[in-house]
DOLUMNU-167259 format. One line per field, with one value per residue (C-alpha): x, y, z. Coordinates in Angstrom, 3 decimals, decimal comma. Layout:
# residues N
x <- c(X;...)
y <- c(Y;...)
z <- c(Z;...)
***
This chain:
# residues 840
x <- c(3,358;2,317;0,790;-0,142;-1,924;0,615;-0,858;2,712;3,494;3,100;0,171;-1,161;-5,179;-4,869;-3,391;-0,222;0,318;3,792;5,214;6,805;10,514;13,027;14,455;10,665;8,909;5,947;3,515;3,612;1,118;-1,227;-0,105;3,262;5,795;7,732;9,968;9,002;10,163;8,369;9,903;13,358;13,361;12,584;9,555;7,429;4,626;2,064;0,651;-3,188;-4,289;-2,783;-4,355;-4,167;-1,864;-3,736;-4,727;-3,299;-6,734;-4,984;-1,630;-0,653;-0,607;2,995;3,734;6,064;5,074;7,794;8,809;9,205;12,409;12,631;10,227;10,794;9,375;9,234;5,522;2,718;2,304;-1,711;-4,311;-6,404;-9,143;-8,047;-7,833;-11,883;-11,138;-8,025;-9,829;-13,267;-11,350;-9,347;-12,401;-14,414;-11,721;-10,255;-6,699;-4,211;-4,479;-0,725;-0,643;-4,009;-1,790;1,103;-1,236;-2,084;0,918;3,668;5,989;9,435;9,017;8,911;11,961;12,807;15,522;18,146;21,252;24,983;27,632;31,056;34,108;35,923;40,088;39,822;37,441;39,623;42,685;40,779;38,624;39,515;36,900;34,072;35,301;35,420;31,891;30,227;27,045;27,669;31,565;31,307;27,735;27,786;27,360;30,011;32,574;31,249;31,900;35,341;36,482;35,012;34,701;31,360;27,530;25,382;21,397;19,618;21,532;21,844;18,161;17,435;19,973;18,462;14,803;16,194;16,045;18,932;21,420;20,079;21,297;24,542;25,231;24,885;27,071;29,831;29,283;29,633;32,987;33,903;34,485;31,728;29,662;25,918;25,334;21,655;20,983;18,414;17,134;15,278;12,931;14,498;12,241;13,052;12,832;14,970;16,596;18,310;21,075;19,379;20,464;18,923;19,265;20,201;16,947;18,819;19,429;15,510;14,292;16,510;15,296;11,259;11,863;13,826;11,837;14,408;13,120;16,555;19,184;22,136;18,846;18,771;22,253;23,395;20,585;22,130;25,141;24,239;22,368;24,812;27,704;29,559;32,681;32,457;35,333;34,607;33,758;31,683;29,756;29,173;28,026;25,798;24,111;23,396;21,758;19,747;18,450;17,396;16,151;14,127;13,023;11,494;9,589;12,094;12,121;15,494;17,399;18,815;22,313;22,948;20,820;23,395;26,459;24,908;24,720;28,152;30,764;32,754;29,930;30,888;34,147;32,817;29,786;32,017;33,676;32,919;31,785;29,182;28,541;26,915;24,609;23,833;23,708;23,109;20,032;18,905;15,229;12,868;12,551;9,353;9,669;7,355;4,885;3,814;6,877;5,513;2,512;-0,907;-2,257;-4,312;-8,255;-10,718;-13,273;-16,774;-19,304;-22,869;-23,428;-26,270;-29,978;-29,092;-25,581;-27,341;-30,047;-27,499;-25,370;-28,463;-28,466;-24,693;-23,781;-25,990;-24,651;-21,483;-22,063;-23,958;-21,119;-23,469;-22,927;-25,079;-24,588;-25,456;-25,501;-24,746;-26,093;-25,255;-24,814;-21,455;-20,783;-23,242;-20,667;-20,322;-16,373;-17,788;-20,115;-17,085;-15,286;-17,710;-18,731;-14,910;-14,350;-17,692;-15,451;-12,351;-13,960;-15,324;-11,537;-12,097;-10,295;-11,431;-10,866;-11,269;-11,109;-10,506;-10,152;-6,499;-4,339;-5,040;-8,274;-6,259;-4,620;-7,626;-9,306;-5,642;-5,399;-9,106;-8,332;-4,774;-6,029;-8,485;-6,738;-2,821;-0,526;-2,853;-3,535;-1,998;-1,823;-1,437;-1,321;1,066;2,627;4,903;7,926;8,119;9,890;7,291;4,696;6,081;6,322;2,891;1,793;3,628;2,166;-1,303;-0,546;1,220;-2,126;0,132;-2,158;-5,751;-7,073;-6,030;-6,811;-5,672;-6,479;-7,689;-5,006;-6,083;-8,400;-6,102;-4,882;-4,040;-6,159;-8,185;-11,357;-12,480;-15,366;-16,267;-15,526;-15,836;-15,753;-15,710;-16,619;-17,917;-18,808;-15,505;-14,133;-10,331;-11,474;-11,034;-7,735;-7,127;-4,161;-2,978;-5,664;-8,347;-10,137;-12,436;-11,808;-15,295;-16,959;-13,879;-14,590;-18,504;-17,054;-14,203;-17,482;-19,413;-16,818;-15,768;-19,534;-19,345;-21,194;-19,709;-20,533;-20,145;-20,611;-20,904;-22,479;-23,458;-23,797;-23,174;-26,203;-25,479;-25,419;-28,169;-30,352;-29,384;-30,638;-33,549;-34,326;-33,547;-30,154;-28,652;-29,754;-30,366;-29,098;-29,500;-28,167;-29,802;-28,508;-25,123;-23,222;-24,640;-27,611;-25,326;-26,955;-25,816;-24,361;-26,328;-25,407;-25,422;-25,012;-23,299;-23,912;-20,351;-22,389;-24,326;-22,075;-19,977;-16,372;-14,579;-11,612;-11,826;-8,382;-9,255;-11,500;-13,375;-16,816;-17,209;-19,553;-17,161;-14,022;-15,976;-17,349;-13,340;-12,613;-15,663;-14,431;-10,844;-12,009;-13,808;-10,842;-12,651;-11,302;-12,001;-11,768;-11,303;-12,001;-11,023;-10,627;-7,125;-3,763;-1,241;-1,473;-3,572;-4,872;-3,531;-1,439;-2,847;-1,383;-3,146;-2,395;-2,981;-5,223;-2,324;-2,842;0,377;0,043;2,008;3,806;3,339;-0,232;-1,877;-3,192;-2,802;-0,017;-0,833;0,976;3,137;4,483;5,993;8,303;8,599;7,040;4,694;3,678;1,594;-0,281;-0,661;3,255;5,151;6,621;7,701;8,602;9,915;7,389;9,580;8,658;7,293;3,902;4,618;1,951;3,139;6,554;5,666;5,892;2,780;1,616;-1,137;-2,128;-5,993;-8,087;-7,750;-5,692;-5,161;-2,007;-3,787;-6,145;-3,318;-1,953;-5,152;-6,590;-3,084;-3,888;-7,347;-6,295;-2,402;-2,447;-4,108;-1,813;-2,971;-1,863;-2,006;-2,714;-2,890;-0,447;2,456;2,472;1,912;3,911;4,552;2,781;4,793;3,979;0,407;0,099;2,030;-0,115;-3,450;-1,699;-1,304;-4,515;-5,803;-3,904;-5,307;-2,122;-3,713;-6,473;-7,380;-6,337;-6,390;-7,164;-7,952;-10,098;-7,446;-9,490;-12,854;-13,814;-12,968;-11,347;-12,871;-12,049;-14,295;-13,056;-13,872;-17,093;-17,025;-16,295;-15,678;-15,848;-14,265;-15,540;-18,082;-18,224;-15,169;-16,324;-19,644;-19,164;-17,047;-17,424;-18,255;-21,973;-21,204;-19,697;-22,988;-22,656;-19,315;-19,783;-22,784;-20,749;-17,774;-19,931;-22,017;-18,574;-16,843;-19,784;-19,775;-16,336;-18,120;-19,947;-18,646;-17,956;-20,013;-20,494;-22,614;-21,361;-21,828;-20,717;-20,329;-20,418;-19,446;-20,545;-21,522;-24,433;-26,606;-29,409;-27,937;-29,778;-26,602;-25,629;-29,441;-29,751;-26,534;-27,490;-30,392;-28,189;-30,986;-29,213;-32,451;-33,634;-30,369;-30,780;-34,514;-33,582;-30,148;-31,540;-34,327;-31,644;-29,718;-32,722;-33,329;-30,150;-29,099;-26,307;-25,234;-27,040;-29,342;-26,469;-23,171;-19,888;-16,748;-14,549;-11,734;-9,056;-6,239;-3,463;-0,069;2,616;1,090;-2,467;-3,626;-2,688;-4,547;-7,607;-7,614;-7,034;-9,901;-12,068;-11,415;-12,206;-15,174;-16,624;-15,703;-17,816;-20,833;-20,888;-21,253;-23,524;-27,183;-28,573;-30,857;-27,644;-25,525;-24,669;-21,442;-20,369;-17,443;-14,845;-13,734;-10,844;-10,497;-11,263;-7,571;-6,468;-2,792;-1,058;2,639;3,116;0,674;-2,495;-5,563;-8,982;-11,974;-14,682;-17,831;-19,697;-23,395;-23,437;-27,342;-27,057;-23,518;-22,522;-23,128;-20,673;-17,918;-18,102;-17,482;-14,342;-13,036;-13,331;-11,547;-8,761;-8,593;-8,107;-5,773;-3,119;-5,410;-7,126;-4,445;-1,062;1,708;2,339;-1,267;-1,830;-5,632;-6,660;-10,286;-11,460;-14,657;-17,214;-15,073;-15,079;-12,667;-14,050;-11,051)
y <- c(-2,460;-2,634;0,393;0,777;3,174;4,192;5,690;7,825;9,135;13,181;15,178;14,298;14,447;11,556;8,296;8,696;6,173;4,913;2,133;-1,079;-0,977;-1,439;-5,332;-6,623;-8,896;-10,155;-7,961;-6,336;-7,306;-5,119;-4,347;-3,598;-0,566;0,515;3,681;6,074;9,107;12,456;15,706;15,369;12,801;9,223;8,318;5,483;4,720;1,419;-0,130;-0,129;-1,491;-2,485;-0,210;0,502;3,358;6,511;7,617;11,310;13,195;15,135;15,648;18,297;15,953;14,981;13,177;10,500;7,848;7,292;3,286;2,630;2,698;-0,278;-2,889;-2,263;-5,923;-9,490;-9,447;-7,187;-5,451;-5,753;-7,470;-6,178;-5,947;-3,157;-1,000;-0,003;0,679;2,912;4,719;5,263;6,693;9,152;10,410;10,979;12,586;14,543;12,872;11,780;8,802;7,422;9,071;7,037;4,013;5,248;5,625;2,126;0,630;-0,149;2,930;2,968;1,130;3,971;4,866;8,155;9,905;12,018;13,560;13,163;15,717;14,889;16,970;16,788;16,639;20,615;20,926;19,008;21,181;24,670;24,030;27,688;28,830;26,747;27,412;31,040;31,587;34,536;32,436;28,780;28,419;28,090;26,069;22,307;20,457;22,685;21,561;18,043;18,285;19,872;17,171;13,820;14,925;13,756;14,759;12,012;12,423;12,947;15,815;16,881;16,492;19,422;21,364;20,689;21,676;25,945;27,455;29,581;26,888;24,696;27,223;27,881;24,288;23,842;26,947;24,961;22,104;24,343;25,899;21,918;22,147;19,408;17,072;16,505;12,952;11,161;8,102;5,907;6,225;2,694;2,126;1,839;-1,761;-4,792;-8,371;-9,708;-12,864;-15,279;-18,209;-21,609;-25,343;-27,768;-31,169;-32,808;-34,462;-37,901;-37,746;-36,236;-39,551;-41,755;-39,555;-39,943;-43,441;-43,379;-44,622;-42,895;-40,852;-38,838;-37,073;-40,132;-43,031;-40,980;-40,095;-43,828;-44,862;-42,073;-43,111;-46,502;-46,208;-44,024;-45,940;-43,063;-42,861;-39,181;-37,671;-36,001;-33,032;-33,751;-36,533;-33,536;-31,103;-33,632;-34,947;-31,289;-30,020;-33,427;-32,328;-28,932;-30,407;-32,765;-30,717;-28,221;-30,926;-31,145;-27,543;-26,001;-24,898;-21,175;-21,347;-18,744;-21,090;-24,358;-21,818;-20,931;-24,849;-25,847;-22,836;-24,349;-25,444;-22,309;-24,171;-27,586;-27,103;-26,123;-29,644;-31,713;-34,637;-32,440;-30,722;-34,021;-33,803;-30,330;-27,307;-23,556;-21,666;-18,008;-17,824;-15,183;-14,262;-12,612;-10,494;-11,203;-8,341;-9,641;-9,351;-11,780;-14,125;-13,135;-14,729;-17,838;-17,240;-19,925;-20,883;-20,489;-23,001;-22,947;-19,832;-17,761;-17,768;-14,240;-15,171;-17,923;-15,264;-12,984;-15,980;-17,205;-13,979;-13,342;-17,114;-17,237;-14,309;-15,198;-18,793;-16,946;-14,398;-11,369;-8,148;-7,674;-4,494;-5,522;-3,317;-5,402;-3,646;-5,328;-4,187;-4,357;-7,931;-9,306;-11,591;-9,861;-11,100;-14,641;-13,912;-12,485;-15,753;-17,940;-15,734;-15,693;-19,647;-19,912;-17,644;-19,682;-22,933;-21,718;-20,820;-17,198;-14,526;-12,398;-8,802;-7,355;-3,332;-2,150;1,740;1,518;-0,499;-0,960;-2,822;-4,377;-6,312;-7,403;-8,845;-10,373;-12,857;-14,280;-14,596;-15,841;-18,566;-19,870;-19,293;-19,025;-18,397;-17,372;-14,365;-11,365;-7,817;-4,180;-0,686;1,850;0,017;-2,188;-1,288;-0,384;-3,821;-5,568;-3,787;-4,646;-8,456;-8,914;-7,585;-9,791;-12,326;-11,286;-11,036;-14,700;-16,094;-17,301;-15,322;-15,597;-13,592;-9,554;-7,376;-3,938;-0,198;2,129;1,421;-2,198;-1,599;-1,887;-5,323;-7,121;-9,834;-12,096;-14,056;-11,902;-13,371;-11,277;-7,531;-6,989;-3,348;-3,504;-0,522;1,486;4,227;5,747;9,003;6,959;5,200;8,867;10,145;13,763;14,453;13,755;11,142;12,056;8,820;6,828;3,300;2,309;3,573;2,173;-1,287;-1,049;-0,088;-3,056;-5,452;-4,093;-4,198;-7,893;-9,173;-9,961;-9,111;-6,711;-6,331;-3,327;-3,935;-1,419;-0,906;2,491;2,553;6,116;7,694;7,657;4,236;3,770;6,054;3,852;0,447;2,641;3,633;0,112;0,640;-1,616;-4,679;-4,557;-7,144;-6,803;-8,166;-6,862;-9,694;-10,113;-13,215;-15,926;-13,512;-11,035;-7,527;-4,186;-2,264;0,054;3,994;6,574;10,203;12,591;16,155;17,894;21,544;20,224;17,288;18,237;16,992;16,442;17,250;20,278;19,668;16,472;16,213;12,900;13,368;11,305;8,997;7,587;8,195;5,430;3,477;3,017;1,650;-0,514;-2,427;-2,629;-4,334;-6,487;-7,585;-6,356;-3,930;-0,609;1,527;5,452;7,015;10,628;12,113;13,915;12,788;14,659;16,272;19,399;21,051;24,233;26,472;29,819;33,046;33,436;37,198;38,357;35,235;34,381;30,993;29,468;28,296;27,177;29,596;27,472;26,468;29,436;26,266;25,818;23,705;20,607;20,010;16,655;16,509;13,315;14,415;17,801;19,644;21,816;19,955;20,967;17,810;19,195;19,897;18,763;21,803;21,712;24,137;23,644;24,245;26,267;29,422;33,034;34,609;36,044;38,419;40,069;38,585;36,861;33,238;32,301;30,038;26,996;24,128;23,833;21,588;17,595;14,741;11,107;11,489;13,911;11,231;8,794;10,980;11,479;8,032;7,330;9,971;8,161;4,650;4,675;0,776;0,342;-1,022;1,698;1,557;4,462;3,401;6,514;7,470;8,490;4,913;2,750;3,824;0,624;-2,677;-4,429;-2,292;-2,141;-5,827;-5,996;-3,669;-5,565;-8,638;-7,137;-6,368;-9,792;-11,530;-9,074;-7,583;-4,365;-3,213;0,545;1,205;4,939;5,750;7,597;6,314;3,805;1,967;2,712;0,174;-3,208;-4,529;-7,447;-7,686;-9,894;-8,753;-5,142;-4,323;-0,351;1,929;5,617;8,332;11,098;14,267;13,523;17,105;17,114;16,273;18,238;21,878;21,430;23,103;20,580;19,072;15,400;16,408;15,095;11,845;11,236;11,736;9,564;6,641;7,331;6,971;4,213;2,213;2,956;2,182;-1,130;-2,404;-2,971;-6,356;-8,477;-11,300;-13,132;-10,202;-7,397;-4,057;-0,563;3,036;6,385;9,374;12,578;15,662;19,600;19,220;16,271;17,022;17,097;14,448;12,787;11,960;11,024;8,458;7,160;6,458;3,952;2,531;3,938;4,042;4,466;7,440;9,369;8,501;10,103;13,212;13,910;12,729;15,357;18,011;17,288;16,955;20,387;21,823;19,874;18,062;14,225;12,410;14,948;16,486;15,648;17,600;19,222;20,966;23,246;23,948;26,750;27,069;29,233;31,101;34,695;35,074;37,576;35,827;32,351;34,562;36,115;32,709;31,088;34,112;33,884;29,863;31,125;33,668;31,085;28,385;30,873;32,201;28,297;26,890;27,117;27,100;23,820;22,105;23,314;25,666;27,680;27,965;30,586;31,061;31,773;30,833;27,083;26,663;25,611;28,926;28,564;24,991;24,403;27,849;27,863;30,221;28,125;28,705;26,681;26,771;24,405;23,320;21,393;19,587;18,640;17,363;15,931;14,763;18,442;19,675;17,353;18,619;21,763;20,826;19,603;23,045;24,405;21,646;22,674;26,880;26,014;27,828;31,029;30,808;29,632;32,019;29,792;30,322;28,675;24,991;24,195;20,585;19,107;16,660;15,141;13,605;15,106;13,906;16,136;20,177;21,612)
z <- c(-39,440;-36,106;-34,146;-30,384;-28,606;-25,718;-22,479;-21,450;-18,077;-18,342;-17,892;-21,343;-22,037;-24,459;-25,263;-28,231;-30,909;-31,575;-33,852;-33,542;-32,124;-34,375;-34,054;-32,572;-34,978;-33,053;-31,633;-28,062;-25,563;-23,839;-20,311;-21,164;-19,921;-22,781;-22,947;-25,714;-27,161;-26,476;-27,500;-26,732;-23,824;-23,230;-20,600;-19,487;-21,710;-21,111;-24,242;-24,045;-27,494;-30,889;-33,373;-37,152;-38,157;-38,824;-42,026;-43,536;-44,140;-47,005;-49,126;-46,805;-43,804;-42,840;-39,541;-38,958;-36,256;-33,982;-32,959;-29,247;-28,311;-26,124;-23,856;-19,848;-18,876;-20,219;-19,270;-19,058;-15,531;-15,804;-17,392;-20,396;-18,540;-16,528;-19,461;-19,493;-15,667;-16,579;-19,131;-17,341;-14,119;-16,233;-18,063;-14,532;-12,449;-14,914;-14,717;-17,354;-18,376;-18,075;-14,462;-13,521;-14,824;-12,688;-9,499;-10,264;-10,593;-7,666;-7,047;-8,703;-11,821;-14,238;-16,191;-18,131;-19,761;-18,112;-18,116;-16,837;-16,781;-17,492;-17,854;-20,872;-20,958;-21,995;-18,848;-16,391;-17,859;-17,491;-14,372;-13,429;-16,308;-14,555;-10,827;-11,648;-12,600;-10,302;-10,268;-10,460;-9,269;-5,562;-5,571;-3,988;-7,255;-9,193;-6,502;-6,956;-10,841;-10,688;-7,721;-9,693;-12,801;-13,173;-11,508;-11,426;-13,355;-9,966;-9,296;-13,006;-13,174;-10,430;-12,611;-15,831;-14,489;-14,296;-17,801;-16,943;-15,267;-18,167;-21,304;-18,946;-19,293;-22,750;-23,693;-21,608;-23,528;-26,943;-25,440;-25,255;-21,410;-20,713;-22,230;-21,219;-21,556;-21,883;-20,067;-18,926;-15,467;-14,372;-11,563;-8,305;-8,110;-10,035;-9,101;-6,234;-7,202;-5,176;-5,642;-4,879;-4,898;-6,748;-7,503;-11,133;-12,849;-12,357;-8,625;-8,518;-9,902;-7,464;-4,569;-5,512;-5,197;-1,574;1,496;3,705;6,789;7,178;5,487;6,371;4,936;2,000;1,395;1,537;-0,867;-3,342;-3,224;-3,500;-6,549;-8,354;-6,941;-5,791;-3,439;-2,366;-0,196;3,666;2,750;-0,115;2,173;4,682;2,104;0,699;3,889;5,049;1,926;2,238;5,562;4,492;1,273;2,727;5,732;3,226;1,165;-1,967;-2,307;-3,853;-1,115;-0,580;-0,987;1,656;4,285;3,114;3,423;7,138;7,645;6,251;5,937;3,004;0,633;-1,582;-2,531;-2,802;-5,008;-7,643;-7,443;-10,367;-8,120;-7,079;-9,778;-11,413;-8,320;-7,405;-9,491;-8,920;-10,405;-9,734;-8,930;-7,804;-4,402;-2,918;-0,073;2,922;3,275;6,944;8,932;11,276;10,481;11,331;14,373;14,193;14,637;15,252;13,092;14,458;14,875;12,885;11,019;12,725;10,693;9,485;8,381;6,783;5,139;3,768;2,132;0,498;-1,276;-1,856;-3,181;-6,221;-7,307;-6,865;-9,007;-11,584;-12,430;-12,412;-11,405;-8,068;-5,624;-1,983;0,691;4,201;7,124;10,228;13,769;15,274;16,459;14,217;12,132;9,055;8,697;8,723;5,661;3,830;4,254;3,530;0,007;-0,610;0,002;-2,685;-5,375;-4,982;-5,183;-8,730;-9,313;-9,336;-7,202;-4,905;-3,380;-0,422;0,499;4,107;4,923;6,481;7,431;10,965;9,845;7,014;9,873;11,498;8,659;7,736;10,541;9,610;5,828;6,272;8,747;5,985;2,629;3,627;1,143;-1,606;0,148;-0,437;0,620;-0,759;1,479;2,071;5,602;2,812;1,168;-2,458;-2,596;-0,699;-2,704;-6,280;-5,453;-3,727;-7,275;-9,178;-7,048;-7,981;-11,365;-11,532;-10,194;-7,326;-4,801;-5,325;-3,044;-2,311;0,853;1,265;1,692;-1,095;-3,689;-3,428;-6,144;-8,793;-8,091;-11,273;-10,769;-13,350;-13,502;-10,540;-8,544;-5,754;-4,398;-0,783;0,835;4,354;6,684;3,327;5,047;5,803;4,326;4,240;0,957;-0,300;-1,911;-1,320;-3,583;-6,802;-8,614;-6,294;-6,670;-3,962;-3,540;-2,620;-5,643;-7,755;-6,450;-7,495;-10,885;-11,274;-10,071;-12,854;-15,474;-14,254;-13,860;-10,398;-7,234;-4,906;-1,105;0,533;4,277;7,577;10,868;9,906;6,069;4,321;3,882;-0,114;-0,016;2,319;-0,038;-2,679;-0,998;0,095;-3,279;-4,905;-6,434;-3,755;-2,547;1,451;3,207;6,979;10,315;13,426;16,342;17,686;17,337;20,278;21,152;22,743;23,723;22,257;25,126;27,418;26,522;29,373;28,433;30,426;30,505;30,838;31,398;34,148;35,915;38,836;38,935;41,923;40,329;37,925;36,563;34,766;32,155;33,728;35,168;38,335;36,729;34,258;36,572;39,122;36,364;35,187;38,503;39,122;35,859;37,328;40,653;38,490;36,454;32,954;30,300;29,393;26,102;26,275;23,068;22,056;18,553;18,637;19,362;21,325;25,133;24,513;21,296;21,331;23,483;24,781;26,371;29,456;29,457;25,715;24,709;21,186;20,101;19,074;15,366;13,115;10,620;7,271;7,792;10,243;12,169;16,096;17,537;19,162;22,263;22,365;25,905;25,926;22,952;24,646;21,468;19,484;16,446;13,287;12,495;8,953;8,198;10,837;11,671;15,506;18,314;21,717;24,777;26,589;24,255;24,952;23,676;20,514;21,023;24,516;25,086;28,364;29,378;30,554;27,808;29,159;27,262;26,546;24,881;24,490;22,975;23,719;25,477;28,301;28,420;29,255;31,725;33,562;33,489;35,042;37,886;38,717;38,640;39,078;39,897;36,028;33,378;30,978;27,363;24,371;20,662;18,331;15,160;17,905;19,815;16,857;13,849;12,470;11,709;14,038;17,246;16,390;16,305;19,470;21,201;20,007;21,436;24,690;24,702;23,835;26,505;28,898;29,904;29,374;31,440;29,926;26,263;25,299;21,994;18,869;15,745;15,447;18,329;16,942;14,472;13,374;16,628;18,808;22,558;24,229;27,478;27,078;28,719;29,124;26,542;27,278;24,688;26,685;24,497;21,763;20,201;18,356;15,133;15,136;14,434;11,543;8,485;6,579;5,303;6,605;9,929;11,740;9,597;10,449;14,243;14,389;12,633;14,758;17,787;16,643;15,759;19,142;21,011;19,353;20,596;23,862;25,079;22,486;25,070;27,641;29,789;28,702;27,939;29,214;27,146;28,776;26,364;27,459;25,593;26,150;23,935;25,043;22,889;19,544;17,759;16,684;20,269;20,505;17,883;18,555;22,209;20,898;18,113;15,821;12,692;10,487;12,831;12,262;8,516;7,945;9,701;8,154;4,497;5,021;5,664;2,393;0,174;1,286;0,589;-2,298;-1,028;-2,404;-3,054;-4,530;-6,259;-7,341;-5,710;-7,846;-5,935;-7,407;-5,465;-5,942;-4,116;-4,446;-2,415;-3,476;-2,188;-4,559;-7,630;-6,152;-5,524;-9,079;-10,445;-8,697;-9,815;-13,118;-13,234;-11,476;-14,052;-16,903;-15,297;-14,633;-17,729;-19,290;-16,525;-16,330;-12,883;-13,780;-14,387;-11,375;-8,326;-8,181;-4,543;-3,986;-4,556;-1,252;1,291;2,135;5,766;6,230;4,432;4,516;4,376;3,916;2,751;0,303;0,232;-0,546;-2,156;-3,221;-5,483;-5,014;-7,924;-7,169;-10,001;-10,691;-14,463;-13,580;-17,420;-18,255;-15,130;-16,207;-19,996;-18,247;-16,347;-19,174;-20,987;-17,958;-18,373;-21,828;-21,264;-18,147;-19,641;-20,148;-16,940;-14,454;-13,422;-13,375;-9,755;-8,861;-8,590;-9,823;-8,971;-9,564;-6,531;-7,826;-5,476;-2,802;1,017;2,945;2,402;4,675)
***
C-alpha cells in the first residue's frame, strides 16, 4: 500500500501520514492537493512525499492509517523542488507546514468540510418549537431557516463555532426537527473555461495549403476542395469565421467573438453541414493580469563599461548553474535594470527560468514595462493587486511552463518555477519584503534561499543596500559589484540643506521655506518638472484642541487620527476608523480643534497657493488606489502634463522621469526619531532614493532638503551621497548595542482584549525563556508595551530576544510553542516574528 506524508492546512507542527485513496491504484504525485480526514472533519492537505507505512513498535500499538478521501486536482500545484523550501520556512519561522504551503499558493483554492442545516418534515410541521426558543428563536439565521427550510454552509459554519449553539443544534437533530448534513466546501477559484470554435483536421489540412490572403479567397478555395454548396446563412458564417481565424494566425476562435460577428452563429453551428467543418470545444481561458499592456520601452544602445564589468561576473555563474550571492551596489540612475535584463536574457537562452522580486506593486509596474518589452508573453506577474482569479491563472501559466519570467512582490518568491536559472531582488534594502502578519517571512531572505536550493545565482540590487547585506559583502559572504556612475555620465544632483529652525519664511502659515518656494517657481518658468516628497499621506498628522491640548485619537487604536480634508474625515491609518471633522473636543467640549502636522494633501494644497498656474498632481495610496490609476498618473508625468508631482514613498524609488530636475524633501525628520533601531537606516535610504529622482535626463538635478536637524549624520551623509560613510558610522553603533548583523532578533508579540491577561501571558513566557537561556546564548528584553500599545481594540505587548547563538534560541522557541497551552491564556494571541523589521 502506498502511504503519503501530507501537510494539512491546520495548526499542526508536523505532517501526517495517510494511505492510498480508495479506487486509486497509481501512486499520487508530490504537490497534489488532496482532501483528508482530521478528527471529525475533512480538510485540505498537500502531498510532500511517498513514504513507507509506519511500523508498529510493540504489540500494544494500535493505529490505523486513514486513506486520502479525494484528489482535488488532476495535476500538482507546485513542483517537488519546492518541498525543501517549504520545510525550511516552517522550521525557521516556527509556522505550521500546511499553513506555509497555503500561504505560498494562490488564495481561494483550499477545500474543507462543512455543514448545512435542513428542516425535516417534522421540523416544518412544528416550526413553533424552534421559533419559540428564548435564545435563538428571533435571530436572523433562525428566521432564514424557518422561511427557506435550509441554512447554507457559510452561515452554518459561523453557528458551528459556538459550542453552546452547536450542542443545541445537535439536540434539535436528535429530536428530529432538523438534520445537519456534511458537505464539501470547495475553493472559490477554479480554472475559467470558454467555448471556442476550431476547424476539423480535414479542413485544417486544406487551409494549410491555401494561398488566399483574405477570407473570401480562402472560403472559395475551401468549398472547391470539399465540393460544397452551402446556403446563404452557412456561407456568411464560414466567411466571418475565416476572417477572425486568419486575423488570429489560425488560433481557435472564441464562440463569443463569432456570435458578436454573426448573431445567428449559435444556431447555424448546430447544422450538420457546418458541423463537418467546424467543431466546438472548451478550452482554458487565462485572465489578463495587466488590465492594460505596459508601455513599450526603448532598448538602450551600447552598455556602459560598468555594466559590462558587472555582467562579466554574473553571466558565468548563470551559465555554470552555481549558487552565488551578488550584491549590486549601484547609484541611482546607473542602469541596474539593464543589467537585470541582460542577465535574464542569458538565463532564458539556456532554457532556464527567472524570478524577479520588487518590494511593492508600484515598482512591479515599472519593471513590468521593461521586461514585457523584452520578453513579451513569457512574462507572468504575481502581486496582491491581482484578483484571486488572475493570480490563480498566472500560477497555472508558470506551473505549465508557458511563463518563464516572473515579476512580483514578496509572495512571488513562491512562484512554481522549474529549472530556475537566476533570481533578482531589486531594491533589496526595502522593509516591504517583510510580511508582518500570519507567516512573518522575509521575501528577500527567501529569495537567497530559493537560489541556493536551485543552484543558481541571486543578484541583490540597491543604491542603498541594507546594512546587513553590505556587512555580508564587507566580510566576503556576498560578492560586491559596484556601479559608481550614472548612465551617459549624468552628474549626481547637488543637495542643499535648509534649516527650518533658522530660516525665515515669508508666509508662516506654509511649510515651505522661501528657498524651496523660489526654486519651484524658477523650475516652472524653465518648463521643467519638480517632485515634492513628504512621508505621510493626508492633510494633517493630528488634530489638537487649542484650549486644553487634547489630541483626537482613534477609539480602537490609541493613535492620533489623520485629517483628510478632501474626504472631510479624520481617519485612523491602522484600522480605518473615521470621524467627521466638525466634532467637539472630547476633553473640554469646545470646538476649537485645529489641524497640525504635515501630509501630502496639505503640501499639494500649499503648492497650489504658491504656484496657482502650475499643473499639480498627488501620488499616494489615496489618489492611486488601483494599478490603472497609478499607471495613468505616471503616464501624465512622462507626457509632461504635470509640472509638480507631490507624493509619499510611492515617488521615492524606481521611477525614471528625465524632465524632473528639482526634488524637494518637505520635511526630512519624520522617521528619524522613531523608537526603532533601524530608524536612521530607513531615513538615509529614503532621502538617498528620493534624491536620485532628480537629474536623470540631459539637465543636471537639484535637491532641497528641509529639516529641523541639519547636523544629524543621516542628513549630512545623504547630502554627500556618501553611503559608505553612513554605513561605517551606523555599523559601529550596531556592534556596540549588539543589534543585527551582530545578533539575530526574535520578537514575541502578545495581543488580546484584556490588558491584564496580555501582560500576565507575556510575563509567563518571558520567565519561561529566562530560566532556559544563558546570557552568552541570548538577551531577553521586556516584556513591555508595544509602541502602538492598542490596535483594533487589542492590547499589545512584546518581548524581544537578541540571539547570539541562533540555533539555541530557535530551539527555545520550539519549546515555547510546545508549552503554548499552559503558558498562554486562551484570550491572548501569541505570534513569533523572526528577524522583525517593524518593531512598532
